[in-house]
N, C-alpha and C positions, 0 to 999 in steps of 0.2 A: 767759484769762490776765490781762488788765488788771484784771478784777474781783477776782482773787485778790490782786494787789498793792494795789489800793485798799482791800480789806478789812483787810489787814495794817496799812496806814497809819492807817486809822480806829481800829483797836484800839489802836495805839501812842499816838495822840493822845488817845483817850478815857482811857487809863490815866494819861498825864502830866497831863491836865487835873485829875485828882483832887488833885494836889499843888501846883497853881498858887497857891492862896491862901497856903500855907505859904512857898513861895519868894518870893512877892511881899511878904509881911509881913517877911521876913528881909532882903531886898535892896532893895526899893523904899521908901526913906525920903524924908522931906521934903528932907533935905540932899543926898541922892544918888538922885534919882528915875530916873536912867538909869545903872545900874552898868555899868562897863566891865571886861570880862574879856579876858585874853589867850587865844590859841589853846591854849596849854598848860594853862590852867585849865579849859577847857571840859569835858574828861572828868570831872574831879572834881565840877563843878557838876551835870552830868547824873546822875552817880551819886547825888548828894545829892537831886536831884529825883526820881529813881526811888525812893529810900528814903522820901521824903515821901509819894509817891503810894501806896506799899505800906502805910505806916502809916495812911493814911486808910482803907484797906480792912480791915486787920487790925492793930489796935494791939498793940505789943509787950508792954505790961504793963497790961491793963485794970484800971482802978481805982486805979492807982498815981499818984504825983505827976506823972510825965510825962503820963499820960492826963488828969489834971486841968488841966494847962497847955494841952494840945491842945484840951480841951473849950471853952476860952475863945476859941479862934481861930474865924474864920468857918467855917461848914460847908463840907465838900468839895462841889464842884459836879460833877455827872455830865455826861456828854456830851449826854444828852437835855435836861438843863436848860440847857446852854450854847447849844444850837442852837434852843431854844424861843423863837419870836417872838410867841407869843400875847399876852404882856404889852405888847409894842409895838403890836400891833393893837388891843388894848383901850384903850390910851392914846389913840391917834389917834381911835378911835370916840368916846370920851368927850369929847375936845377939840372935835370937830366937832359932836356932837349936844348935849352939855350946855353947853359953853362957847361954842358958836356961832362957832368960829374958821373962817374961810372956807378952802376948799381952795386949793392952789397953782396949779392949772390947768396942770400940766406944767412948772413952773419948774425943777424939779430935773433934768428930762430935757433942757432947753435948755442946761444946763451941759456936756453930754457933748462936743459938737464942739470947743469950745475946749480941753478937757482932753486931747484927742488930739494937740495941738501939743506937740512936745518942748520942755522948759523951756529948753534951750540956745538956742532961737530966740525964746522969750518968757519971760524970767526972772520977770516979775511976773504970770504967769498964775494963775488961781484954784487954791486947794488941791485936791488929789485928792479930799478928803472934803468939798468945798464943798456937795454935795447934802445930805449928812448934817447939815452945819452949818445950812443953810437950813431944813431940817425942824425941827431942835431949837429954833432961835431963833423960827421962825414960830409953832410950837405951844407955846411957853413952857416947854420942858423945860430950856433953858439960855439964858444970855445970851451975847453974842458973845465976851466976855472968857473965859468958862468953856470955850469950844470950843478955846482955845489950850492948855488944860491936859489935857483928855481929850475923846474922841469917844464919844458914846452911840450904840450900834448901832440900826438900824431893821429892815432886811430889805426884800426886794422887794415883798411884798404890802402891808405897812404904808405903804411909800412910795407905791405906786399908789393906795391908799385916801386918803392925804393929798393927792394931786394931783387925783383925779377923783371921790372918793366911793366908796361901797360897790359899786354895780353897774358903773358905768363903769370904775372902777379895776381891778376883777377881770377884766372883759372885755378891757380894754386890755392888762393884763399877760399874760393867757392867750393872746390872739391874737398878741401881740408875740413871746413866747417860743416859741409853737407854730410860727409861720411861720419864725422864725429857725432853729430847730433842725430843722425839716422840710427846709429848704433845705440845712442843714449835713449832715444825714444823707444826702441824695441826692448831695451833693458827695463824700462820703468812703466811701459804702457799698461801692463796688467797688474800693477801694484796699487794699493790704496794710497790716497793722499796722505793719511796719517800713518805712514809707514816709513821705515828708514829710507827706502828708495824714493818715496814721495817727497820726503824732506830734502834729500839730495837734489832731486829734480827742481824743487822750488829754489834751492840755494843757487844752483847753476843758472836758473832763469833770472834771478836777481843780479848775479854777476854779469850776465850777458846784457841786461838792461842798462847797466852802468859802464859798459865797455866802450862807449863812444869815443873816449879819448885815450884808451889804453893801447899799448902795443902788446904783441902776443905773449911776451915774457911776463908782463905784469898781469895779464888776464889769466894765464895758466897758473902762475904761482898763487894768485888770489883764490882761484877755484880750488887748487890743491890744498891750500891751508884751510879753507872753509870746510871742504869735504872731510879732511882728516879729523878736524876738530869735531865735526858733527858725528862721524862714525865712532870716534873714541868715547864721546859723551853718551851715545845712544845704544851701543852694542850691549852693555850689561842689562838693558831693559827690553831687548828685542825678543819677541817670540815668533818662531817660524810658523806660518799658517798656510794651508792650501785652500784657495778660494775656488768655488765652482759656481758657474752661472746657473740660474734656474733653467731646468730643462736640459742641462748638459749631460746628466746621467741617463744612460739608456734604461728604458723601462723593462 
């Protein structure tokens, strides 16, 4: 059942992603880079977004003036192109091998513990994307001022490569994720889907499904905030139960 819902969500997002550039070109301008919409305007803009995505697949009038105008816009981006991190991996390989930029030796992972502190207790704590900022500045992709305008995505594997190199980075990431989710699976395997543990597992699954462009600090803080909110909202309504499989009791 969760995979069915996840598949539907992925299909919807992949469809809307086709019209992203059209909507961005229309509403994200230099003068108004963060357009503000009221709640009543949202249905209209989503309908417009759906229309833009549909026209990216099937133009209404091929060869007409409208098609000529659309051909000058950036090419529609498919979901596979959106989640492809090969370009980031090739970039960091070239930066370390050709430009001889040294690795960060875990500097982006050291940022994770401070980021778990709520900002209400530490107003001046680092930005949630500080690991991404460090990677882009260190490897020459952006200067520090540019990171206040936009963030350039990396992904978990390119980040691990930028910290520890090819072999050590892949081993570190593989063992780290493997041990974490092996423990998590053992923790939730015997729980019902409609339980606190089941909801936490589904939340982590969704976070991992959207982690293709995150660095570890963003992924961990996103998971941490989602799980804390879920626990706080659910604990008052949780009842502890012991489930026994049929035939488990000795006769």
